[in-house]
N, C-alpha and C positions, 0 to 999 in steps of 0.2 A: 449453316443452314444449307440446304440443298437449293437448286434452282427452282424457279417456279415450273410448274407442269412436270416434275419429275415423277417417277412411277412411285406408287404408294407402297406402304409395306406389304398390303396384300397382293399387289401385282408382283412384286419381286419374289415372295414365297410362291406363287402360282407358276412363275416362270422356272423354279427351281424343282416343281413337282412334274414337269412336262417330260423329264428325260426317261425313256422307255427302261434304263438301267435300274431306276429306283422304283418302279411300280409293276404289277402285273397287268395282264391283258384287259381286267375289268378296269383297273385304274386307268389304263390308256384310254379306253373308250370313254370313261367318265371325262378325262381331262380333254379329249377332242370336243366332248360336248361343251364343256366350258368354253374352249376356244371358239366355237361356232357361236355360242351366247355372246361372248365378248366382242366378236366380229360384227354382229348383228345388232345388238343393243348396248353394248357397255357394261352389262352386269357380268361380274366375275362369277358369282354365287347366287343361284336363282332361289326361288322360295323353298323348294324341295332339297336342295343340295345341302351337304355337311362339311363346311370348311374344316382346316385343321384346329386343333383345340386352342392353340395360341390366338388365331383369329377370332375363333368363338369368344374367348375371354376378352380380348381387347374390345371387340364391337359390343359385347355386352355391356361393358364398363362405359363405352361411348355412348350407349343408348341411355343407360343410367345417367350420365353427366348431363345429357341434353335435356332430359325430362326432369331432373331433379329440381330445378327452380320452380317449375309450375306446381309439382307435387308438394314443395316444402311451402311456397310463398301463400297459397290460398287456405290451408288450414291457419296460418299465422293472422291472416286477415280476419277469419271468422273467430278466432280466439278472443279478439275483442269484444264484440257483441256477445258472445257466449260467457263473458268475465273469466274466462280461463287464464288471461293474460295476468290476472291478479296472483296466481299462484302457479310458477314456473314448473313446479312439480307435475301437476295435472296437464299443463301445457305440453311437456314433454311426452306424456301419454297420447295426447291428440296427435302430435307430429308422428310418432311411432307407429300409431296405428295407421295414419295415413299411407306411410310407407309400405306397412305390412300388407294392407288391401290392394296397394297398387300391383304389388308381385303377384298376389293371388287372383286378381281380375285381369292382369295381363296373360298369366298363364292360361286361365279358363278361355280367354278370347283367342288365343294363338294355337291352343291345341284342340278345343271343342267348337269354337266359334267359326269366324269367317276362316281361320286357318292362314291368315296373312301376317306378316311382320309387323304387327301394330302394338304400341305401347298404350296401355289403359292407365290414365291418371285423373286426379281430382279435376273437375270441370268447372271452369269459371262460370257457366250458365246457371249454376246452382247458389253462386256467392249472393247476388244482388237480392234475389227472393228471401234468402235466409236472412240477410241483414235487415231487410224489411220486416220480416216476421218477428225477428228477436227484438226491433226497436219497440214493437208493441208491448213488450214487458217491461219497460221503463228502464232508468239507468242502472248501472252496476254499483255493488258497494264500494266502499273506499278501498284503495289498494291496501294489501298486507304490507307490514314491515317486519324487520327483524325482531321488534318487541311485541308483534301481535299475540294475543293469547290464543289457546287452543279452540275456546268458544268462537273467536272472530274468525278463525280459519274454517271451523265447521260451518259457520254461517254463510261465508263465501262459497264453500263447496256445494252447500245445498242449493244455493240460488244457481251456480254454474251447472249443476246435475240436472236442475230442473230444466233449465233452457235446452240443454243437449238432449236431454230425453225427448223433447217435443220435436226436436230437430230430427232426431233419429227415426222416431214414429212417422214422421211426414215424408221424410225420404223413402223408407222402406214401402208404405201403402203406395205412393206415388209411382215407385219403381215398378210395382205389381202391373201397372199399366202399360210400361215397357215390356215387360215379360210377355204380356197378353199380346201386343202387337207383333212381337217376334214368333211366337209358337203359331199363332193363328194365321201369320201372313198379312196381318191387317196394316203392317207398316206401308204395304204399297197404296192402299187407299189414302193414307196421310200424305204420301210423297205425290200423289197424283196432282196436289194443289199446291205443292212446295217447288219453287224454282229459283234460279240463281238470285233475282232481285230479294226475295224473301230472305235467303240464306246469307246474303252479303249483309243485308240490314240487320239481321239477328246477331251475327258474329261481330259487327261494328259496335252495336248497342251492348255486347257482352264485354268487350275490351275497353271502350272509351270510360264508360263510368267507373272502372277500376284504377284508372291512371291517376285521379287524385290521392287514391289510397297511397300508391307508390310515392307520390310527391310528398305526403305528408310524414313519411319515413325518411325520404331523402333529406328534408329540410332540417332534420336534428343535426346534420353537418354535411353542408353542401360540397365543401372541399374533398371529404372521403366518398361521398357517393358519387360525385363528378368524376373523380380519378377512377374509380371502379367502372363506371360507364364508359369511359375514354378507352380503358384497357379492353373491355368487351369490344367495344368498335374496332380497336387496333388489331387485336387478334383475330376476329371473325371476318373483318371486312377487308383488311389491308394485308395480313400476313398469313392468310388462310391457303395460300399457293405455295408456301414454304414449309419443307419438312425437315424433320429432326434426324441427323445422319444416326444410323446404328451399325454395329460391328457386321462384318462380311457385306458391306455395300447396300444393306437394307436401309429403308427410310420409314418414318412414322410421321403422319401429318397430325401432329400434336396440336397445332392451331386450329384445325379443322373440327378435331373431336373434343377439346376440352377449353374452349374460349372462356365459358363462365366460370369453371371451377378454377382455371388459372387466375382469372381476376379476382375472384373472391379469395383464394389464397394469398395473392400478393397484397390485396388490400388489408387483409386481416393482420398479415405480419407487420405491415406499416402501423396499424392501430396499435399492435402489441408493443411496438417499439416506443412509439409516441405516448402510450400508457405509462410506460416503465421510466420514461424521462420526465414525466409530469407534464406533458404538452396539454393534457386534456383537464377539465376542470373536475373536482371531486364533490361539486355541490349538484345534485339532481336538478335543481331549477335553473341552472347556467347552461347557456348554449354550448353544446359539444360534449356534454356529460355522456350522451347515449353512444359516443363512439368509443368509449372505454370498454377494454376487454375483461376487466376483472370484475364487473358487476355481478355476475352470476358464477364466480368461481365455486362458491359453496353449494350451489345446485349441482354443478358438474362432480365435484367430489363427492357428495352425497348419494348421487344416483346409483342404482344398482348396474352392474355390468351387463345383466340380460333381463329382459322382462317380455313375457309372451302374452301379445294382446289376446283377449278373449270376447265373445258376444256378451252384452250386458254388463260390461266392466264399468260403465258409468250409471248403470241402473236400468230398470224396466222402460222401454221406450213407450211413449204415448203419443197420442196424434191429436191434431185438431183440424178442423174443415178448412179453416184459412191456410194452415201449413200445408195440407194436402194440395191445394189448389196452386199455392206458390211454388212448391216443389215440382208439381205438375208441370209447370211452365218450364222449368229447367229441363225435366226429362224430354218434353216435346223439341226443345232448342238441341239438346244432345243428340236425339235420334237424327235430326235433320244434319246436324254437322258430321256425325259419324258415317253416314251414309256416303256423303260426299268424300270423306276420308277413305271409304272402302275403294272406290273407284281411283282415287288418287294413288293409293298404295299399290294396287293392282297394276296401273299404268306405270308407275315408276320402277316397279319390281319386274316389268316385263312378262306379267302374269296375265291371263285372259281377264276381261271385265267380270267381276263376281257376279255368278247367276243368282236368281232370286232365292233359292235356298241357302245360300252362303250369307246372304244379306238377313234374311229372317234368323238364321243361327247367331249372327253377330249381334242383332239387337237384343236377342233372348239373352246371351251370355253378358251383354252389358247392363241388361236388366237384373240378372242375378248378381253381377258385381255391385250395382247399386243398392240391391238389397241387403248384401253382405256389408257394404260400408255402413248402412243404417244400423244394423245389428251390432257391429263392432263398435260404432261412434266414430266415424271417420271425418265427421262433419259436414261433408258435401259429397254429391254424386260422382259418378265417373264417366270418363267419356275417352275417345281416341286422341292421341297427340298428333298434330299434323307436323310438328317439328321433327318428330323422329322419322316421319315418313319422308321429310325432305332430306333426311340425312343419309338415307339409301341411295339417293342419286349422287351423293359425295363420295360415300365409301364403296359404291358399286356392289355392296354384299347386301342381299335380300333374304338370306336364309332365317327361316323361322327359329332355327336352333339358337341364334344369336339373341333373340328376343326370350327365349327360355333362360338364357344366363343371365340377361338383365332382370328378368323376374325373381331369379333366385337371389340377386344382389339386393333387390328391394325387400324382400322377405327377411333376409339376414340382417339389413340396417334396422328394419321395423323391430327385430327382436333385440338388437345390439344396442341396449338403452343409453349407454354412454355417447353413442355417435349421435341420437336424438338429442340429448342433454347438451351436446355440443353445438348442434344445428340450431337449437333455441337460443343459445347464448351468443350467436352471432351479432356483432355491433348492429344497431338499427340502421345506421347509413348505408351499410353494405346490403341489409336487407331491402331496403328502399331501392337500390340499383337492381338487384336481382327482379324485383318486382316490375321495375320500369322496363327493363329488357323483355321480360316475358309477356306482360299485359299489352305491350304495344305490337308484339307479333300476333297476339289473338286478333286485334282490330285489324291488322295489315291482311290476314288471311280472308277476312271478310272482302277487301278489294278484290282479291284474287278470282273470286267467283264471278265477278262482273266480266271477266274475258270471255264467258260463255253467251252473254246478250250482247246486243246492239245498245251500247249505254247512251251515245249522243243523239238521242231522240227526245223530243219533249215529253213523250209517255214516261219513259223511264226516268228522267231526270225529275220529273214532277213526283212520281211514286217514291223515288229514292229519298228526295228531299224533304217531301211531306211526312214521310214515315219517321226519318230521322227527327224532325221537328216533334213529332207525337212522342216519339220515345225519349226524348231528352227533356221535352217541355212539360209534359203531364208528371213525371215524376219528381221534376224540381219542384212544381206547383204544391204537390202533395206533401214534399219534404219541409216547405217554407209554411205550410198551412195545415198543420197535422190535425186540426179539428174541423177540417173541411167536409169530411163525410160524417154525416149524422143522421142516419135512418131511423134511430130509435132501437134498432136490433143490433146488439152487440156483436154477434156472429156475423152479421151481413156487412156491418162496418169493418171488421176485420178483413173479410175477404175482399172487399172493395180496396182497402188500403193496400193489400199485397198485390193484387192485380195492377192497380194504377200505379203503384210505386215501383214496379219492375221494368226497367227500360226495355230489356230485349224482348219481354212478352208484349206489351203493348204497341212497340213499334214494330215487331216481326209481324204480329196480327193484322196490323195496318196495312203494311206491305204486301201481305198474303191476300188480304181483301181485295186491294186495289189491283193487285197483278192478275186476279182471275176475273174482275169484273170490267177493267178498262180495256177495251178492244186494242189489239196490236198483231203485228205480223209474228210468225214463228220465230223469227230472229230477234225481234223485241222480247219475247216472252223468254226465249231459251228452252223451247219445249224440249229439243233433243240434246239438252247440254250432256246428260250421261252417255249417249251415244258418241258425243264429241270427244269426251274424255277417252273413250276407248278406241277412236279410230288409228291412234298411233300404233297400238298393237298388230294392226293388220299388216304392218310392215315386215311381219316375221317372214322367213323363207318359204315356207310350204303350208298349205291347209293342214296337212297330215300331221306336222309338228305341233300346230295349234291345237288340233284335236286331241293329241296325245297329251299334252300339257293340262288341256282343259279337264280331260277325263280323270285325273287324279290330283290335280292342285286343290280342288275343294272337297276331296272325299274326306270321310270320316278318319280318324287315326286307326281305327280297327274294325273289323266286322264288316268290310264293304261286300264280300262274297254273299254274305247273308242278307244284306240290306238288299242286294240286287235280285235275290230270289224271291222277296216277299212282294208281290204286286202291289198290296194295299199300302204299303209305305211311299209309292208313288203320289198319294194323295195328302201325305203329311208336309206341311209346308217348311219344316226344318230337315227333312230327310235329303241326302245327296242325291237321291233319284227324283225328287220333286221337280217339275218343270213348270208349274203354275196351274191354276185351276182351268180345267177345260181344254189343256194344250197336252200334245204328246212330244212336241220338240220344242227346244228353246234355244233360240239364235244366241250365241255369246254377247252380241251387242244390245241385244232386246232388253235393257235393264232399266226401263222407265217403270216396271213393276205393276203396270197398268192391270195385268191379269190377276194379281194377287190381292 
């Protein structure tokens, strides 16, 4: 292994391209620009740059590996309340559809939306409302066995499809609100009242309730799950500065790029060996059985090689008022989280803070992605992934082309049905360890938002503490007392159960109300938090360079000459020439969206 802080694979390749003998004058100019950016910001390739194809492939695979655990884990969780886990064949379809829609929504976001290098993946904000909604349907039928009749299988399929059809319809209709927020620019009205305290509380209450689900999977064999988690920690936190030597003096940061995939692979191979030597019991009721690797061999063998997901594959979506309200809470939380991610991605990528039209398009494309998730049956909505944004600071590659590569990988894996069958067959303790590392990160990102407010004041400590109490205590009471709500109207009972049972909705709403009503200084409220996120960008060498990047970074992928000639497009909130209602100029750091 190379020594810590040694040059990465991309840095070595870049140095090799800087020779004038290997490039024409235009390449030399581009290379000098890269060196300028590297000198001022540490970024090797900016948002609009195109790295060599080898780097594009590696970075695409790296973004896939970082986001894989979240995209895979959330459908697996929802598969239980959907009764999909009773039949692994339809569970394979669920996971494959999630992969396919991840690739589709990621491409839409990066090509038409914000144009920033952001991965769109399954959102944890939709999980708790979905679980609460599906719990109103009652328990699932008995699990299928090898001796189950065709009639029993058909009955299970009917129950599972009825549940996912309601979930699909609820996601579709709620996501139309997100589309409306983006296309009309009304997202600014929403964000006028949402500040770091609300965002932090919401993200904390998204991640914390999911941790017991990870624990339930880990408990099937603590030895295997503990080993997998330990390997993830070793690779990502202790060995991340060591690189794998490659021919011709190149190096590859394997532990930085693939800590989770390496840990899963090593743990899976160990489970395979222990299964072969008979170390795990073959009785399903005995501790350790779920760590076996041969439980679903027949499912993998019988799965087709390729299967193309399509809209309505689980039947015609239906919708209920309770489901709509529950999914709407997930949509609002997703919007709040994504806007923060847009600013963070721009900051890390050394791009200008996203202007109002880019944010509007981002929310619009995210809404379209959630609608597609509902139509295809991906089990939950989609949002931007913060983990992949953090990866940009490690790899120094912010090119959106690498995200196109990651989107292509997701689309291919969603169609490659043998791969999804293999993922679903992953031993349960390893699934639990993947969940533990993923969901813990969601909660910790919530803490990161508190950096933009003065936390150590009685005002903010009270708001944060009381909102967390409401967000955890009320849903816990509702779970322990399922008949507590009885108004005499079934629809109203369902709506109240979904609202009061959703941790992040009830806690985030409490934090939002108190943060806007309780008096406080601008520092306590974090009123200018988006401007704070963009201040580091002002360290670029010259205003002229900043204006040049800003003028093209968030432009449409084509047709900009036509867009600039049409004066009426300056009033369209998603147009690249839109600067805000009633404004003719838009300062790059004026991103609190109060004008929209």
